[in-house]
C-alpha positions as CSV (number, residue, x, y, z in Angstrom):
1,M,-13.0,-25.4,4.4
2,S,-13.5,-22.3,6.5
3,E,-16.8,-21.9,8.4
4,K,-17.1,-18.4,6.9
5,K,-19.1,-18.0,3.8
6,F,-16.4,-16.1,1.9
7,D,-12.6,-15.9,2.0
8,I,-12.6,-12.3,0.7
9,V,-15.3,-9.6,0.5
10,V,-14.3,-6.6,-1.7
11,Y,-15.9,-3.6,0.0
12,G,-16.2,-0.7,-2.3
13,A,-16.6,-2.9,-5.3
14,T,-18.8,-0.4,-7.2
15,G,-16.0,2.2,-7.1
16,F,-13.3,2.6,-9.8
17,T,-10.6,0.7,-8.0
18,G,-13.0,-1.8,-6.4
19,R,-14.2,-2.7,-9.8
20,L,-10.7,-3.4,-11.0
21,V,-10.1,-5.7,-8.0
22,A,-13.3,-7.6,-8.7
23,E,-12.4,-8.0,-12.3
24,Y,-8.9,-9.2,-11.5
25,L,-10.2,-11.8,-9.0
26,Q,-12.7,-13.1,-11.5
27,Q,-10.2,-13.3,-14.3
28,R,-7.4,-14.8,-12.3
29,Y,-9.3,-17.1,-9.9
30,G,-12.9,-17.3,-10.9
31,N,-15.2,-17.8,-7.9
32,G,-15.2,-21.3,-6.4
33,D,-13.4,-23.6,-4.0
34,E,-9.9,-22.0,-4.4
35,I,-11.1,-18.4,-3.6
36,R,-14.6,-17.6,-2.5
37,W,-15.1,-13.9,-2.9
38,A,-18.0,-11.4,-2.9
39,M,-18.6,-7.8,-4.0
40,A,-19.9,-5.5,-1.3
41,G,-21.3,-1.9,-1.4
42,R,-24.0,0.3,-0.1
43,S,-26.6,-0.4,-2.8
44,Q,-27.9,-3.7,-4.0
45,D,-29.1,-2.1,-7.3
46,K,-25.7,-0.5,-7.8
47,L,-23.9,-3.8,-7.1
48,V,-26.1,-5.6,-9.7
49,S,-25.6,-2.9,-12.2
50,V,-21.8,-2.9,-11.8
51,R,-21.6,-6.7,-11.9
52,N,-23.5,-6.7,-15.1
53,E,-21.5,-3.8,-16.7
54,M,-18.3,-5.7,-16.0
55,G,-19.7,-8.9,-17.5
56,L,-19.2,-10.9,-14.3
57,P,-21.2,-14.1,-13.7
58,E,-24.7,-13.6,-12.5
59,D,-24.0,-15.8,-9.5
60,T,-21.2,-13.5,-8.3
61,P,-22.2,-13.0,-4.6
62,L,-23.3,-9.5,-3.6
63,V,-23.2,-8.1,0.0
64,V,-25.0,-4.9,1.0
65,A,-23.1,-3.1,3.7
66,D,-22.7,0.5,4.8
67,T,-20.4,2.0,7.5
68,S,-23.4,4.1,8.7
69,D,-25.4,0.9,9.3
70,D,-23.8,-1.1,12.2
71,V,-25.9,-4.2,11.6
72,S,-25.0,-4.5,7.9
73,L,-21.4,-3.8,8.6
74,Q,-21.1,-6.4,11.3
75,A,-23.0,-8.9,9.1
76,M,-20.5,-8.4,6.3
77,V,-17.5,-8.8,8.6
78,N,-19.0,-11.9,10.1
79,S,-19.5,-13.5,6.7
80,T,-15.8,-13.5,5.6
81,E,-12.3,-14.4,6.5
82,L,-11.0,-11.0,5.2
83,V,-12.4,-7.6,4.2
84,L,-10.5,-5.9,1.3
85,T,-11.6,-2.3,1.3
86,T,-11.0,0.3,-1.4
87,V,-13.3,2.9,0.3
88,G,-11.3,6.0,1.2
89,P,-10.2,8.4,2.4
90,Y,-9.9,5.9,5.2
91,Q,-9.8,8.6,7.9
92,L,-13.3,9.6,6.8
93,Y,-14.8,6.2,6.0
94,G,-12.5,3.5,7.5
95,S,-12.4,3.8,11.2
96,K,-15.5,1.8,12.1
97,L,-14.6,-1.0,9.7
98,V,-11.2,-1.4,11.3
99,A,-12.7,-1.4,14.7
100,V,-15.3,-4.1,13.8
101,C,-12.7,-6.3,12.0
102,A,-10.3,-6.0,15.0
103,A,-13.1,-6.9,17.5
104,S,-14.4,-9.7,15.4
105,G,-11.1,-11.4,14.6
106,T,-11.6,-10.8,10.8
107,D,-8.6,-10.0,8.6
108,Y,-8.4,-6.7,6.7
109,V,-6.4,-5.1,3.9
110,D,-6.6,-1.6,2.4
111,L,-4.8,0.9,0.2
112,C,-4.2,3.5,2.9
113,G,-1.6,6.1,2.5
114,E,-2.8,8.2,5.5
115,S,-0.1,7.8,8.2
116,V,-1.7,9.8,10.9
117,W,-5.0,7.9,10.7
118,M,-3.0,4.6,10.6
119,R,-1.2,5.6,13.8
120,H,-4.6,6.3,15.5
121,M,-5.8,2.9,14.4
122,I,-2.6,1.2,15.8
123,D,-3.1,3.0,19.1
124,A,-6.8,2.1,19.3
125,H,-6.9,-1.5,18.1
126,Q,-3.5,-3.2,18.3
127,E,-4.2,-4.9,21.6
128,T,-7.7,-6.0,20.5
129,A,-6.4,-7.4,17.3
130,Q,-3.7,-9.3,19.1
131,K,-6.4,-10.9,21.3
132,T,-8.9,-11.8,18.6
133,G,-6.3,-12.8,16.0
134,A,-7.4,-10.2,13.4
135,R,-4.6,-9.3,11.0
136,I,-5.0,-5.7,9.9
137,V,-2.6,-4.8,7.0
138,F,-2.5,-1.3,5.7
139,S,-1.0,0.0,2.5
140,C,-1.3,-3.0,0.2
141,G,-1.0,-1.1,-3.1
142,F,1.6,1.1,-4.8
143,D,1.9,2.7,-1.5
144,S,3.7,0.9,0.0
145,I,4.4,-2.6,-1.4
146,P,7.2,-1.9,-3.8
147,S,9.2,0.0,-1.1
148,D,8.3,-2.2,1.8
149,L,8.9,-5.5,0.1
150,G,11.8,-4.2,-2.0
151,I,13.7,-3.2,1.0
152,F,12.8,-6.4,2.8
153,R,14.2,-8.5,0.0
154,L,17.3,-6.3,-0.4
155,Q,18.1,-6.6,3.3
156,N,17.6,-10.3,3.3
157,L,19.9,-10.7,0.3
158,A,22.5,-8.4,1.9
159,K,22.5,-10.5,5.0
160,Q,22.8,-13.8,3.0
161,K,25.6,-12.6,0.8
162,T,27.6,-10.4,3.3
163,G,26.4,-11.3,6.8
164,Q,25.4,-7.6,7.2
165,V,22.4,-5.4,6.4
166,C,22.4,-2.1,4.6
167,Q,22.7,0.9,7.0
168,H,21.1,3.2,4.5
169,I,18.9,2.6,1.5
170,S,18.0,5.2,-1.2
171,G,14.8,4.5,-3.1
172,R,15.1,6.1,-6.6
173,V,12.2,6.0,-9.0
174,R,13.9,5.5,-12.3
175,G,10.8,5.3,-14.5
176,L,7.0,5.7,-14.0
177,K,4.1,6.0,-16.4
178,G,0.6,6.4,-15.1
179,T,-1.7,8.5,-13.0
180,F,-2.1,8.7,-9.3
181,S,-5.5,7.6,-8.2
182,G,-8.3,9.9,-7.2
183,G,-8.3,8.1,-3.9
184,T,-4.7,9.1,-3.3
185,A,-5.5,12.7,-4.0
186,A,-8.6,12.6,-1.7
187,S,-6.5,11.0,1.1
188,L,-3.8,13.7,0.7
189,Q,-6.3,16.5,0.9
190,A,-8.0,15.0,3.9
191,S,-4.7,14.5,5.6
192,L,-3.6,18.1,5.0
193,K,-6.9,19.3,6.4
194,A,-6.6,17.1,9.5
195,A,-3.0,18.3,10.1
196,K,-4.0,21.9,9.9
197,T,-6.8,21.6,12.4
198,D,-4.9,19.6,15.0
199,P,-1.3,20.3,16.2
200,E,-0.9,16.7,17.4
201,N,-1.8,15.4,14.0
202,L,0.7,17.8,12.4
203,K,3.5,16.4,14.7
204,L,2.6,12.9,13.6
205,A,2.5,13.9,10.0
206,V,6.1,15.1,10.0
207,N,7.5,12.3,12.2
208,P,9.3,9.7,10.2
209,Y,8.6,7.2,13.0
210,A,4.9,8.1,13.2
211,L,3.9,4.4,12.8
212,V,6.4,3.1,15.5
213,P,4.8,4.1,18.9
214,G,7.4,4.9,21.6
215,F,10.4,4.7,19.3
216,V,12.8,7.6,18.8
217,G,15.2,6.8,16.0
218,V,18.0,8.6,14.3
219,E,17.5,11.6,12.1
220,Q,16.3,10.7,8.6
221,P,17.6,12.1,5.3
222,N,15.7,15.1,3.9
223,G,14.0,14.1,0.6
224,D,12.2,17.4,0.2
225,R,14.7,19.3,-1.9
226,V,16.1,19.1,-5.4
227,I,19.6,17.7,-5.6
228,Y,22.0,16.4,-8.3
229,S,23.4,12.9,-8.0
230,E,26.9,12.6,-9.4
231,E,26.7,8.8,-8.9
232,L,23.5,8.4,-10.9
233,K,24.1,11.4,-13.3
234,S,20.6,12.7,-12.7
235,W,18.7,15.4,-11.0
236,V,16.6,14.1,-8.1
237,A,13.3,15.5,-7.0
238,P,11.0,14.8,-4.0
239,F,8.6,11.8,-4.6
240,V,5.0,12.3,-3.6
241,M,4.7,8.8,-2.1
242,A,7.8,9.1,0.1
243,A,5.8,10.4,3.0
244,I,3.9,7.2,3.5
245,N,6.4,4.7,2.1
246,T,9.2,5.8,4.5
247,R,6.8,5.5,7.5
248,N,5.8,2.0,6.5
249,V,9.4,0.9,6.0
250,H,10.3,2.1,9.5
251,R,7.3,0.3,11.0
252,S,8.3,-2.9,9.2
253,N,11.8,-2.6,10.6
254,A,10.4,-2.2,14.1
255,L,7.9,-5.1,13.7
256,L,10.8,-7.3,12.4
257,G,12.7,-6.6,15.6
258,H,14.8,-3.8,14.0
259,A,16.3,-6.3,11.6
260,Y,17.6,-3.4,9.5
261,G,19.2,-1.8,12.6
262,A,17.9,0.7,15.0
263,D,19.9,3.4,13.2
264,F,18.7,2.4,9.7
265,T,18.0,5.4,7.4
266,Y,15.9,5.5,4.2
267,D,14.9,8.2,1.7
268,E,12.9,8.0,-1.5
269,M,13.1,10.4,-4.4
270,L,12.4,10.6,-8.2
271,L,15.1,10.7,-10.9
272,T,14.4,13.4,-13.6
273,G,17.4,13.1,-15.8
274,D,20.6,15.0,-16.5
275,G,21.3,18.5,-17.7
276,E,19.1,21.6,-17.8
277,K,16.0,19.6,-18.8
278,G,16.4,17.3,-15.9
279,E,16.9,20.2,-13.5
280,A,13.8,21.9,-14.9
281,I,11.7,18.8,-14.5
282,A,13.0,18.3,-10.9
283,N,12.0,21.8,-10.0
284,H,8.6,21.4,-11.5
285,V,8.0,18.2,-9.6
286,A,9.2,19.8,-6.4
287,N,6.7,22.7,-6.8
288,D,3.8,20.7,-8.1
289,R,0.8,20.8,-5.7
290,S,-1.8,19.5,-8.2
291,L,-2.7,16.4,-6.0
292,A,-3.8,18.8,-3.3
293,G,-5.7,21.2,-5.6
294,P,-9.0,21.3,-7.3
295,D,-7.7,19.8,-10.5
296,A,-6.6,16.6,-8.8
297,P,-8.2,13.3,-10.0
298,K,-11.5,12.6,-8.2
299,P,-12.4,9.3,-6.5
300,G,-14.3,7.2,-9.0
301,E,-12.3,8.5,-12.0
302,G,-9.4,6.8,-13.6
303,P,-7.5,5.9,-16.8
304,S,-8.8,3.7,-19.6
305,K,-7.8,0.1,-19.8
306,A,-5.4,0.9,-22.6
307,E,-3.8,3.6,-20.5
308,R,-3.5,1.3,-17.5
309,E,-1.9,-1.4,-19.5
310,A,0.6,1.1,-21.1
311,G,1.8,2.1,-17.6
312,F,4.7,0.8,-15.7
313,Y,7.2,1.7,-12.9
314,D,10.8,0.9,-12.2
315,I,12.3,1.7,-8.7
316,A,15.9,1.1,-7.7
317,Y,16.7,0.5,-4.0
318,I,20.4,1.3,-3.5
319,G,21.8,0.0,-0.2
320,E,25.0,1.0,1.5
321,L,26.7,-1.7,3.6
322,P,28.9,-0.9,6.6
323,D,32.0,-1.6,4.6
324,G,31.1,1.0,2.0
325,N,30.0,-1.5,-0.7
326,K,26.6,-1.1,-2.3
327,M,23.9,-3.4,-3.5
328,T,21.0,-2.5,-5.8
329,L,17.7,-4.2,-6.1
330,A,15.1,-3.1,-8.7
331,V,11.3,-3.5,-8.3
332,T,9.3,-3.1,-11.5
333,G,5.6,-3.3,-12.3
334,D,3.9,-4.0,-15.6
335,R,0.9,-1.6,-15.2
336,D,0.2,2.0,-14.2
337,P,1.0,2.2,-10.5
338,G,-2.2,3.8,-9.2
339,Y,-4.7,1.5,-10.7
340,G,-3.6,-1.4,-12.9
341,S,-0.8,-2.6,-10.6
342,T,-2.4,-1.6,-7.3
343,C,-5.6,-3.6,-7.9
344,K,-3.4,-6.7,-8.5
345,M,-1.2,-6.0,-5.4
346,I,-4.1,-5.7,-3.0
347,A,-5.9,-8.7,-4.4
348,E,-2.8,-10.9,-4.0
349,S,-2.2,-9.5,-0.5
350,A,-5.6,-10.5,0.5
351,I,-5.2,-14.0,-0.9
352,C,-1.8,-14.4,0.6
353,L,-3.0,-13.4,4.1
354,V,-5.9,-15.8,4.2
355,K,-4.2,-18.7,2.3
356,D,-0.4,-18.5,2.8
357,A,0.3,-16.5,5.9
358,R,-1.9,-18.4,8.4
359,D,0.9,-18.3,11.0
360,T,0.9,-14.5,11.2
361,A,-0.5,-13.5,14.5
362,G,-3.2,-10.9,15.2
363,G,-2.2,-7.2,15.1
364,L,-1.8,-4.2,12.9
365,W,0.8,-4.9,10.3
366,T,2.7,-3.8,7.3
367,T,3.2,-6.2,4.4
368,A,6.8,-7.2,4.9
369,P,6.5,-8.7,8.4
370,A,3.0,-10.0,7.8
371,M,3.6,-11.8,4.5
372,G,7.2,-11.2,3.3
373,D,8.6,-13.7,0.9
374,K,5.2,-15.4,0.5
375,L,3.7,-12.2,-0.9
376,I,6.7,-11.5,-3.1
377,T,6.3,-15.0,-4.6
378,R,2.7,-14.3,-5.4
379,L,3.3,-10.9,-6.8
380,E,6.0,-12.2,-9.2
381,A,3.9,-15.2,-10.2
382,N,0.6,-13.4,-10.7
383,A,0.7,-9.6,-10.5
384,G,3.4,-8.5,-13.0
385,L,6.0,-7.4,-10.4
386,T,9.7,-8.3,-10.4
387,F,12.2,-8.1,-7.5
388,K,15.6,-8.3,-9.1
389,L,19.1,-7.9,-7.6
390,E,21.1,-5.8,-10.1
391,S,24.4,-5.5,-8.2
């Protein structure tokens, strides 16, 4: 038994996504010897109200903490093996928490899709986390677990079956039903604002290797235009999550010792169908700026339970081997990506890190090198994901 009071503290548990994480943990694991977890937020009264609204047991532990209160923040971090935070945008509300976790040797997972902020955290805290043993793992939701672990699994299978890895992989979203989270929209808006006000941030934002300090790789494919795929018989449009997913995949490659190759290339796009209709949808997607506008979903808002459960996603990762042959691996999820599936992914990531991946050293990580197959096993067993080799 750990000396810490909790295994996991869910920070932001009164927010929309935080509530879903708490609900999942209670339904899947309860709160006892296997997983000891607590809800955390800024207000005791709000925590009690949300706990009661969700019908959670009255003895569910509550922790009051606020990033503007150093004492409460440190006390929360000291009480737990890991902090799971859903409080974003992280560039506005997450920097102090990462710093405290890194300095205290406390593990951390989040849902971040903000590559420039992540790079600043890597530069600021990598050395400290390595010394204290804190494992800081970003992007443990729809961005970027399907892509990061899908490519990790495909490359491992390619190596096992052919002795080689794929030189290029195309991520193609074949099906998706659901809404992107208000947190994703808020993060995108904050990132755009930061890039406009600082030229160095803009350079990082457009750099595919932004999360690999000191590495200059090969030119990456352009996924920002509408194209037609003869192979897939479909129009292909830019995918809004590609900007963060591709960065995390390249960081994973680097942290794995460039196991995919120093010249590995990856692009990620959305299939919209054949014919004039497919082309029209592709052009609409390419020109859609709604996530960056006033009509974007707001943090704290989200779909109903029925809508979350009716959602899904299906992404094909098509790898090209050096001999010209191809392998395809599909990653699917059984809930809407932004909420229903994401809450399960981050919860299982937290549990995997503190229970299964104890041999992972301190540092700032992505999911593949930090947890790899251990996390894939958990996600397939508990979280409704599949990782299936199709060809």
